[in-house]
C-alpha positions in Angstrom: 0.0 0.0 0.0 2.8 2.4 0.8 4.5 1.7 -2.5 1.1 2.3 -4.3 0.6 5.6 -2.5 4.1 6.7 -3.3 3.6 5.8 -7.0 0.3 7.8 -7.1 2.0 10.7 -5.4 4.8 10.6 -7.9 2.5 10.4 -10.9 0.5 13.4 -9.7 3.6 15.4 -9.3 4.9 14.5 -12.7 1.6 15.7 -14.3 1.7 18.8 -12.2 5.3 19.5 -13.2 4.5 19.2 -16.9 1.3 21.2 -16.6 3.3 23.9 -14.8 5.8 23.9 -17.6 3.4 24.9 -20.3 3.9 28.5 -21.6 1.3 30.9 -20.3 -1.5 31.9 -22.7 -2.5 34.9 -20.7 0.7 36.8 -20.1 1.5 38.1 -16.6 3.7 36.3 -14.2 4.8 33.4 -16.4 7.7 32.0 -14.3 7.8 28.6 -16.0 8.5 29.8 -19.5 11.4 32.1 -18.5 14.9 31.0 -19.5 18.2 32.1 -18.0 20.5 32.8 -20.9 24.3 32.2 -20.5 25.7 35.3 -18.9 28.9 35.5 -20.9 31.0 36.0 -17.8 34.4 34.6 -17.1 33.1 31.2 -16.2 33.4 29.8 -19.8 35.7 32.4 -21.2 38.6 31.9 -18.7 41.6 30.3 -20.3 43.2 29.4 -16.9 41.1 26.8 -15.1 42.3 28.2 -11.8 40.6 31.5 -12.5 37.2 29.8 -12.6 35.4 30.3 -9.3 31.9 29.7 -8.1 29.6 27.2 -6.3 27.2 24.6 -7.7 24.6 22.6 -5.9 24.4 19.0 -7.2 21.6 16.6 -6.3 22.0 12.9 -6.9 21.0 9.4 -5.9 24.4 7.8 -6.2 27.7 8.1 -4.4 29.5 8.0 -7.8 28.8 11.7 -8.0 31.8 12.2 -5.7 34.1 10.8 -8.4 32.8 13.4 -10.9 33.3 16.3 -8.6 36.8 15.0 -7.4 38.0 14.7 -11.0 36.5 18.1 -11.9 38.3 19.7 -8.9 41.6 18.5 -10.2 41.2 20.8 -13.2 39.0 23.5 -11.6 40.3 23.7 -8.0 38.5 26.9 -7.1 35.0 25.7 -7.9 33.0 24.4 -5.0 30.3 21.7 -5.7 27.9 20.9 -2.9 26.9 17.3 -3.5 23.7 16.1 -1.8 23.0 12.4 -2.1 19.4 11.1 -1.4 18.0 7.6 -1.1 16.7 6.1 -4.3 13.0 5.9 -3.2 13.2 9.5 -1.8 15.1 11.0 -4.6 12.6 11.1 -7.5 9.9 12.6 -5.3 12.3 15.2 -3.9 13.5 16.4 -7.3 9.9 16.4 -8.7 8.8 18.5 -5.8 11.7 21.0 -6.1 11.1 21.4 -9.9 7.4 21.8 -9.4 7.7 24.4 -6.6 10.7 26.2 -8.1 12.3 26.6 -4.7 15.6 25.2 -3.6 16.2 23.7 -7.0 19.8 22.4 -7.4 21.9 23.8 -10.3 22.6 20.3 -11.6 20.9 17.0 -10.8 21.0 13.4 -11.9 18.0 11.5 -13.3 18.0 7.7 -13.7 17.4 6.0 -17.1 14.3 4.3 -15.7 12.4 7.5 -15.3 14.4 10.3 -17.0 11.9 10.5 -19.9 9.1 11.5 -17.5 11.1 14.8 -17.0 12.8 15.7 -20.3 9.9 17.6 -21.9 9.8 20.0 -19.0 10.9 23.5 -19.9 12.5 23.9 -16.4 15.2 21.5 -17.6 17.7 23.4 -19.8 18.2 22.7 -23.4 21.9 21.9 -23.6 22.4 23.5 -27.0 23.7 26.5 -24.9 26.9 24.5 -24.3 27.1 23.2 -27.9 26.2 19.7 -26.8 26.3 18.3 -30.3 30.0 19.1 -30.6 30.8 17.8 -27.1 29.1 14.5 -27.8 30.2 14.1 -31.5 32.1 11.0 -30.6 29.2 9.3 -28.7 27.5 6.2 -29.9 24.3 6.8 -31.8 22.0 5.2 -29.3 23.3 7.5 -26.5 22.7 10.6 -28.6 19.1 9.4 -29.2 18.6 8.7 -25.5 19.6 12.2 -24.3 16.8 14.0 -26.2 13.3 15.0 -25.4 10.3 14.2 -27.6 11.1 17.2 -29.8 14.7 16.2 -30.4 16.3 18.7 -28.1 19.3 17.6 -26.0 18.1 17.9 -22.4 20.5 15.6 -20.5 24.0 14.3 -20.7 25.2 10.8 -19.9 28.8 9.9 -19.4 28.6 6.1 -19.3 27.6 3.1 -21.3 26.1 0.0 -19.8 26.2 -2.7 -22.5 24.4 -6.0 -21.6 26.9 -8.9 -21.8 26.8 -12.6 -21.2 28.8 -13.0 -18.0 30.5 -16.4 -17.5 33.1 -18.2 -15.4 36.1 -19.4 -17.4 36.7 -22.6 -15.6 33.1 -23.7 -15.8 33.0 -23.0 -19.5 36.3 -24.8 -20.1 34.7 -27.8 -18.4 31.4 -27.9 -20.1 31.9 -26.0 -23.4 35.6 -26.8 -24.0 36.7 -23.2 -24.2 36.8 -20.0 -22.1 37.7 -17.7 -25.1 35.1 -14.9 -25.3 35.1 -14.9 -29.1 34.6 -18.6 -29.3 31.8 -18.6 -26.8 30.1 -15.7 -28.6 30.2 -17.7 -31.8 28.5 -20.6 -30.1 25.5 -18.5 -29.2 24.0 -16.7 -32.2 20.4 -17.2 -31.3 18.1 -18.4 -28.5 17.9 -21.7 -30.4 21.7 -22.0 -30.0 21.3 -21.3 -26.3 18.6 -23.9 -25.9 20.7 -26.5 -27.7 23.6 -25.8 -25.4 21.3 -26.0 -22.4 20.1 -29.5 -23.4 23.7 -30.7 -24.0 25.1 -29.4 -20.7 22.1 -30.4 -18.6 22.3 -34.0 -19.8 26.1 -34.2 -19.5 26.0 -32.8 -15.9 23.1 -35.0 -14.9 21.0 -31.9 -14.3 23.6 -30.2 -12.1 24.6 -27.4 -14.5 22.4 -25.0 -16.5 23.5 -22.8 -19.4 20.9 -20.0 -18.9 18.9 -19.4 -15.7 15.5 -17.9 -16.4 13.3 -16.8 -19.2 12.8 -13.5 -17.4 16.2 -12.4 -18.6 15.6 -13.0 -22.3 13.8 -9.7 -22.9 16.7 -7.9 -21.3 19.0 -9.1 -24.1 16.5 -8.0 -26.8 15.3 -4.8 -25.3 16.9 -2.3 -27.6 17.2 -4.5 -30.7 13.4 -4.4 -31.3 11.2 -1.5 -32.2 9.6 0.1 -29.1 6.3 -1.4 -28.0 4.7 2.0 -27.8 5.3 4.3 -30.8 3.7 7.7 -31.1 1.4 6.9 -28.3 0.2 3.6 -29.8 0.9 0.0 -28.9 2.7 -1.8 -31.7 3.6 -5.5 -31.0 5.9 -6.5 -33.8 6.7 -10.0 -35.0 10.0 -9.7 -33.1 8.2 -9.4 -29.8 5.9 -12.2 -30.6 8.8 -14.3 -31.7 10.4 -13.6 -28.3 7.4 -15.1 -26.6 7.9 -18.2 -28.7 11.6 -18.4 -27.8 10.8 -18.0 -24.1 8.1 -20.7 -24.3 10.5 -23.1 -26.1 13.1 -22.6 -23.4 10.7 -23.1 -20.5 8.8 -26.1 -21.9 12.1 -27.8 -22.8 12.3 -29.1 -19.2 15.9 -27.7 -18.9 14.9 -24.3 -17.4 16.2 -24.1 -13.8 13.8 -21.2 -13.1 16.2 -19.2 -11.0 14.7 -15.9 -10.1 16.4 -13.1 -12.0 18.9 -11.3 -9.8 17.9 -13.6 -6.9 20.2 -15.1 -4.3 19.9 -18.6 -5.8 20.7 -17.2 -9.3 23.8 -15.4 -8.1 24.9 -18.4 -6.0 24.6 -20.8 -8.8 26.6 -18.6 -11.2 29.4 -18.0 -8.7 29.6 -21.7 -8.1 29.8 -22.5 -11.8 26.4 -24.2 -11.8 25.0 -21.6 -14.1 27.1 -20.8 -17.2 25.6 -17.5 -18.4 23.7 -14.6 -17.0 22.7 -11.5 -18.9 24.0 -8.4 -17.0 25.1 -4.9 -17.8 28.7 -3.9 -17.3 27.8 -2.7 -13.8 27.6 -5.9 -11.9 26.8 -6.4 -8.2 26.6 -10.2 -8.1 30.1 -11.5 -8.6 32.0 -13.1 -5.6 35.3 -11.5 -6.5 37.1 -13.2 -3.5 36.4 -16.5 -5.2 36.3 -15.6 -8.9 38.9 -12.8 -9.4 40.6 -13.6 -12.7 38.0 -16.3 -13.6 35.3 -14.0 -15.1 34.7 -13.6 -18.8 32.3 -11.5 -20.9 30.8 -12.7 -24.2 29.0 -10.6 -26.8 25.3 -11.4 -27.0 23.7 -12.0 -30.4 21.5 -9.0 -29.8 22.8 -5.6 -28.5 21.3 -3.8 -25.6 22.1 -1.6 -22.5 20.6 -1.2 -19.1 20.8 1.6 -16.6 22.2 5.1 -17.1 22.8 8.2 -15.1 21.7 11.4 -16.8 22.9 14.9 -15.8 20.5 17.8 -16.2 20.8 21.6 -15.6 18.1 23.7 -14.0 17.1 26.2 -16.7 16.7 29.1 -14.2 19.9 28.4 -12.3 21.9 31.6 -11.7 25.0 29.4 -12.2 24.0 28.1 -15.6 27.3 28.8 -17.2 29.3 27.1 -14.5 26.9 24.1 -14.6 27.5 24.0 -18.4 31.3 23.9 -17.8 30.8 21.0 -15.4 28.8 19.1 -18.0 31.3 19.9 -20.7 34.1 18.4 -18.5 32.1 15.3 -17.8 31.5 14.8 -21.5 35.3 14.8 -22.1 37.4 11.8 -22.9 39.7 13.0 -20.0 37.0 12.5 -17.4 35.5 9.3 -18.9 38.9 7.6 -19.1 39.6 8.4 -15.4 36.1 7.3 -14.5 36.7 3.9 -16.2 40.0 3.5 -14.4 38.5 4.2 -11.0 34.9 3.0 -11.2 34.9 0.6 -14.1 32.1 2.6 -15.7 32.3 2.2 -19.5 32.7 5.6 -21.3 30.0 7.0 -23.4 32.6 8.4 -25.8 33.6 6.0 -28.6 37.0 7.7 -28.8 37.6 7.3 -25.1 36.9 3.5 -25.5 39.2 3.3 -28.5 42.0 5.1 -26.7 41.8 2.8 -23.8 41.2 -0.4 -25.8 44.5 -0.5 -27.5 46.5 -3.0 -25.4 44.0 -2.9 -22.6 43.6 -6.0 -20.3 41.8 -6.5 -17.0 43.2 -9.2 -14.7 39.9 -9.5 -12.8 38.5 -10.8 -16.1 41.4 -13.2 -16.9 43.3 -10.5 -18.9 40.4 -9.9 -21.3 40.2 -6.7 -23.3 36.9 -5.7 -21.9 36.8 -2.4 -23.8 37.0 -4.2 -27.1 34.1 -6.4 -26.0 32.1 -3.4 -24.9 32.8 -1.5 -28.0 31.6 -4.4 -30.2 28.3 -4.4 -28.4 27.8 -0.7 -28.3 28.3 -0.2 -32.0 25.2 -2.4 -32.6 22.7 -0.9 -30.1 19.8 0.6 -32.1 19.6 4.4 -32.0 16.1 4.5 -30.5 14.9 7.7 -28.8 13.2 6.4 -25.7 10.3 8.0 -24.0 8.5 7.5 -20.7 6.9 4.3 -22.0 9.9 2.5 -23.5 11.6 0.8 -20.6 8.5 0.6 -18.4 6.5 -1.2 -21.1 9.3 -3.5 -21.9 9.3 -4.5 -18.2 5.6 -5.0 -18.3 5.9 -7.2 -21.4 8.6 -9.2 -19.7 6.4 -9.8 -16.6 3.3 -10.9 -18.5 5.2 -13.0 -21.0 7.2 -14.8 -18.3 4.2 -15.3 -15.9 1.9 -16.3 -18.7 4.2 -19.0 -20.1 4.7 -20.5 -16.6 0.9 -20.5 -16.1 0.3 -22.3 -19.5 -1.3 -19.4 -21.3 -1.5 -19.1 -25.0 0.2 -16.2 -26.9 -3.2 -14.6 -27.4 -4.0 -14.8 -23.6 -0.6 -13.4 -22.8 -1.1 -10.4 -25.2 -4.6 -9.8 -23.9 -3.4 -9.7 -20.3 -0.5 -7.5 -21.2 -2.8 -5.1 -23.0 -5.1 -4.9 -20.0 -2.2 -4.1 -17.7 -0.9 -1.5 -20.1 -4.3 0.2 -20.4 -4.5 0.3 -16.6 -1.0 1.8 -16.2 -1.1 4.1 -19.2 -4.7 4.8 -20.2 -3.7 7.4 -22.7 -1.9 4.8 -24.9 -3.9 3.7 -28.0 -4.4 -0.1 -27.9 -6.0 -1.9 -30.9 
């Protein structure tokens, strides 16, 4: 009940925020349409970084923000950034309230990929063309450029990381059951869900049911998420043949009798993988489930047959900030290869910049991953992520589809029944979406 009330509260505030952002039709005190133009002061004109001074307030939901500010301070030592970190459940409501009220709004703030598109059409979030964002991100991957835009194609946020979905595996387990631990050879073994199922049958039988290749049908949409057209396009539900084919693939895997049915991201799922009882799991580059004490040097990453990403931190600027130029300077630094390379070295966060990845990839190895050149692996995946401009429906409706497809298959429903239940849930959650 508490979660439901929080969700309803959040939805009301989103609607109120967007309504408050509409330009006034009657003149008068129209505070929401006003835009603070760059002041042209020494903030951006200074040639010596030590001459740049000022203070920024930065709201976020992640401790990683300290890495951003620490690296920035190495170049701009006389700028003070007041980082305020709030809990994940609290954060979205807090930033919504601040933007709605227009009081105590931070100069810069983070938004998470899961809900960022609920915000980007708001006029209180600055259009980043004022910092020549297109030039700053000229070396970004196409999908990232698409994901930083609002529904009108304006750049409204900046990301500095990539989070490609990979097939994680343990080298010793794959040597035992697949005869190789080489990431390229493993990737070549799995070019479809049919290949995965064939391997599943082989390993299951050879191990007398002790070892599984893939742990749950719930993870299958994660691999496909940004290789298929969005389920909601221009406000209308469109279930393509790709999505229907995915249901068939999930059903074949489940009904094979070789599905261990581990809960995605569950304790048993992580335990089985760390023990070599589960050969592959689909995870983005930010992984929380590896037992590094046991498996340091034993981990490998294979390229999936479809390319996707999951999770992203997006930086925004408050349009009425009196420190808009300084905020722009901060974002410009975060977009740089200099910062993104340092961030990869310290936090293992994959750069958003293609050139940053290419610079690091030459001769790169990672001993935690058995000496693998992870950046070459990541780069191969990222080049193939579709350049889809998401909206507030994209990720949420994917997750809804995943839920109803997975549960429906396990309950013995037909494809038509799964689709009907999915449509009913979608209509309940997003009544404005046109459903035929």
